[in-house]
Legacy VTK file of the C-alpha trace (Angstrom):
# vtk DataFile Version 3.0
C-alpha trace
ASCII
DATASET POLYDATA
POINTS 144 float
6.916 -9.751 -38.511
6.878 -13.537 -38.198
10.090 -13.323 -36.170
8.298 -11.174 -33.544
6.678 -14.258 -32.030
10.106 -15.920 -31.803
11.402 -12.892 -29.925
8.337 -13.024 -27.669
8.934 -16.723 -26.967
12.576 -15.988 -26.094
11.416 -13.100 -23.892
9.017 -15.344 -21.951
11.646 -18.074 -21.522
14.187 -15.512 -20.325
11.657 -14.048 -17.891
10.863 -17.493 -16.472
14.588 -18.202 -15.984
15.126 -14.831 -14.324
12.144 -15.394 -12.034
13.539 -18.799 -11.028
16.645 -17.048 -9.716
14.573 -14.341 -8.028
12.478 -16.982 -6.258
15.337 -19.258 -5.197
18.208 -16.929 -4.252
16.441 -15.451 -1.194
15.686 -19.039 -0.105
19.441 -19.689 -0.196
19.900 -16.539 1.917
17.582 -18.074 4.512
19.713 -21.236 4.618
22.892 -19.140 4.681
21.642 -17.094 7.631
20.027 -19.898 9.605
23.105 -22.144 9.302
25.675 -19.392 9.851
27.404 -21.464 12.534
28.092 -24.303 10.108
31.076 -23.070 8.075
31.150 -26.035 5.670
27.469 -25.601 4.866
27.971 -21.845 4.499
30.794 -22.377 2.028
28.573 -24.552 -0.166
25.681 -22.079 -0.024
27.999 -19.191 -0.967
29.015 -21.063 -4.120
25.381 -21.825 -4.952
24.387 -18.189 -4.421
27.212 -16.941 -6.634
26.546 -19.371 -9.465
22.777 -18.894 -9.382
23.069 -15.106 -9.512
26.003 -14.850 -11.926
25.385 -17.695 -14.360
21.588 -17.858 -14.428
20.085 -14.685 -12.989
22.135 -11.963 -14.628
22.135 -13.440 -18.158
18.397 -14.177 -17.932
17.679 -10.650 -16.688
19.622 -9.061 -19.557
18.054 -11.433 -22.087
14.620 -10.404 -20.776
15.460 -6.704 -20.932
17.044 -6.870 -24.397
14.311 -9.005 -25.957
11.640 -6.787 -24.390
13.372 -3.669 -25.685
13.594 -5.211 -29.146
9.865 -5.986 -29.093
9.088 -2.387 -28.075
11.299 -1.139 -30.900
9.541 -3.381 -33.425
6.075 -2.467 -32.119
6.190 1.103 -30.735
2.412 1.435 -31.161
2.002 -0.717 -28.082
2.377 2.431 -25.991
-0.894 3.734 -27.447
-2.790 0.561 -26.431
-3.361 1.800 -22.880
-1.463 2.449 -19.689
-0.872 -1.225 -18.989
2.549 -1.156 -20.709
3.661 1.844 -18.663
2.559 0.055 -15.489
4.350 -3.118 -16.585
7.564 -1.167 -17.189
7.217 0.507 -13.782
6.952 -2.887 -12.044
9.802 -4.153 -14.213
12.027 -1.300 -12.997
11.300 -2.336 -9.408
12.053 -5.969 -10.302
15.406 -4.964 -11.807
16.281 -2.981 -8.662
15.269 -5.994 -6.550
17.507 -8.220 -8.657
20.514 -5.967 -8.075
19.665 -5.791 -4.357
20.037 -9.582 -4.181
23.652 -9.293 -5.284
24.308 -6.631 -2.649
22.765 -8.893 0.014
24.773 -11.864 -1.280
27.984 -9.876 -0.841
26.983 -8.723 2.658
26.312 -12.309 3.714
29.839 -13.274 2.656
31.280 -10.717 5.080
28.629 -11.084 7.790
26.733 -14.408 7.784
24.502 -13.005 10.563
23.266 -10.132 8.369
19.493 -9.802 8.852
17.308 -12.671 10.045
15.788 -15.702 8.408
12.368 -14.092 8.920
13.529 -10.965 7.090
14.632 -13.051 4.106
11.355 -14.996 4.145
9.456 -11.729 3.801
11.933 -10.349 1.236
11.409 -13.553 -0.754
7.777 -12.528 -1.418
8.666 -9.328 -3.312
9.304 -10.965 -6.713
6.075 -12.961 -6.411
4.030 -9.788 -5.984
5.849 -8.033 -8.815
5.401 -11.027 -11.110
1.673 -11.056 -10.359
1.380 -7.368 -11.255
3.445 -7.786 -14.432
1.475 -10.807 -15.663
-1.850 -9.077 -14.950
-0.711 -6.015 -16.887
0.315 -8.101 -19.903
-2.546 -10.602 -19.993
-5.540 -8.681 -18.580
-4.457 -5.163 -19.654
-6.715 -3.567 -17.012
-6.171 -0.028 -18.309
LINES 1 145
144 0 1 2 3 4 5 6 7 8 9 10 11 12 13 14 15 16 17 18 19 20 21 22 23 24 25 26 27 28 29 30 31 32 33 34 35 36 37 38 39 40 41 42 43 44 45 46 47 48 49 50 51 52 53 54 55 56 57 58 59 60 61 62 63 64 65 66 67 68 69 70 71 72 73 74 75 76 77 78 79 80 81 82 83 84 85 86 87 88 89 90 91 92 93 94 95 96 97 98 99 100 101 102 103 104 105 106 107 108 109 110 111 112 113 114 115 116 117 118 119 120 121 122 123 124 125 126 127 128 129 130 131 132 133 134 135 136 137 138 139 140 141 142 143
């Protein structure tokens, strides 16, 4: 299974790319909301939000999911190595839901640039950080 490590490398690179979108898109929402009165600025941010989500985030998310699924298929015994993989997959499911929620928020901001507050988006921006911490701990430390 020499190719397994290549799949793992691709998986990690995909995850890093996906996380970049998850970290930055809510920051764009903050700018979008806090500069709602500046139409020209809002138009630029809308384009950035769309391109970041559509061209980077979604492909990276699916590449992460598909490469991870392939690794589980090639190494099904990993489920007997402890509950850490089940916990990782649980946090991953939340991360996927969060990712889709960003697109819903992006669409709401197009219609209503005053949707939620900058403070709300600052707090919402911390969700992927917490999930990433849990996922990395599960994979590296394998606490159970």
